[in-house]
C-alpha positions in Angstrom: 24.5 -1.3 -20.3 21.3 0.7 -20.3 19.8 1.8 -17.0 16.3 1.1 -16.1 13.9 4.0 -16.4 12.2 4.9 -13.3 8.4 4.7 -13.5 6.3 7.8 -12.4 4.1 7.5 -9.4 1.0 7.3 -11.7 2.5 4.4 -13.7 3.4 2.5 -10.5 -0.1 3.0 -9.3 -1.6 1.8 -12.5 0.6 -1.3 -12.4 -0.6 -2.0 -8.9 -4.3 -1.4 -9.9 -3.7 -3.9 -12.8 -2.2 -6.5 -10.4 -5.1 -6.1 -8.0 -7.7 -6.3 -10.6 -6.2 -9.5 -11.8 -6.6 -11.1 -8.3 -10.2 -10.2 -8.3 -11.1 -10.8 -11.9 -13.2 -13.9 -11.3 -15.7 -12.1 -9.1 -19.2 -11.7 -10.4 -20.1 -8.3 -11.9 -21.8 -6.8 -8.9 -18.9 -7.7 -6.6 -16.5 -6.3 -9.2 -18.1 -3.0 -9.3 -18.0 -2.9 -5.5 -14.3 -3.7 -5.4 -13.1 -1.4 -8.1 -13.1 1.8 -5.8 -11.4 -0.2 -3.1 -8.8 -1.5 -5.5 -8.0 2.1 -6.7 -7.5 3.1 -3.0 -5.4 0.1 -2.2 -3.2 0.7 -5.2 -2.7 4.4 -4.3 -2.0 3.6 -0.7 0.4 0.7 -1.6 2.5 3.1 -3.7 2.4 5.9 -1.1 3.5 3.4 1.5 6.5 2.4 -0.6 7.5 6.0 -1.1 7.1 6.8 2.6 9.1 3.7 3.5 11.9 4.7 1.3 12.0 8.2 2.7 11.9 6.8 6.3 14.8 4.4 5.5 16.8 7.4 4.3 15.9 10.0 6.8 14.8 8.0 9.9 11.7 7.8 12.0 12.4 10.8 14.1 13.0 14.5 13.4 14.3 17.3 15.6 12.4 20.2 16.7 12.9 23.6 18.4 10.2 24.9 20.8 11.4 28.3 21.7 14.9 29.4 22.0 16.5 26.8 24.2 14.1 23.9 23.9 15.2 21.2 21.5 14.1 17.6 21.1 13.2 14.8 18.9 9.8 13.6 18.0 8.2 11.2 15.6 8.6 12.5 12.0 5.5 13.7 10.1 6.3 10.9 7.5 6.4 8.3 10.3 2.9 9.4 11.5 1.6 9.4 8.0 3.1 6.0 7.4 1.5 4.5 10.5 -1.9 5.8 9.7 -1.8 4.9 6.1 -0.7 1.3 6.8 -3.6 0.8 9.1 -6.0 2.2 6.5 -4.3 0.0 3.9 -4.7 -3.0 6.0 -8.4 -2.3 6.5 -9.0 -2.0 2.8 -7.0 -5.2 2.0 -9.2 -6.9 4.6 -12.3 -5.7 3.0 -11.2 -6.8 -0.4 -10.2 -10.3 0.8 -13.5 -10.8 2.6 -15.2 -10.2 -0.8 -13.5 -13.3 -2.2 -15.4 -16.6 -1.5 -13.8 -18.7 1.2 -12.9 -21.6 -1.0 -11.3 -19.2 -3.5 -9.2 -17.6 -0.7 -7.8 -21.0 0.4 -6.9 -21.9 -3.2 -5.3 -18.5 -3.7 -3.2 -18.9 -0.5 -2.0 -22.4 -1.6 -1.0 -21.0 -5.0 1.0 -18.2 -3.4 2.7 -20.7 -1.1 3.7 -22.8 -4.0 5.2 -19.9 -5.9 7.6 -19.0 -3.0 
């Protein structure tokens, strides 16, 4: 049985961009120009969040540190801090994107998403 080849980070980002662009394909030309940079940022952040999440699941949310010879402790890992900050920024970008979709279209999209589940 052949094993599935892992996609590179760039390939995963491109796939996510394509997915997001498909969601916003019906916007008029001006709005589409406006959302393109947001889609690119959202795609990048989504993949980074996935990678950070995998690392956090493997290594945990805390890391040990040594401050001087006899001072040891644990603190939030740098990956955890990055994950938290990036997830807030990702949520803000997604909110901006969804606000650009007309309200009627948003309701239709939500209903379609619920039906697929």
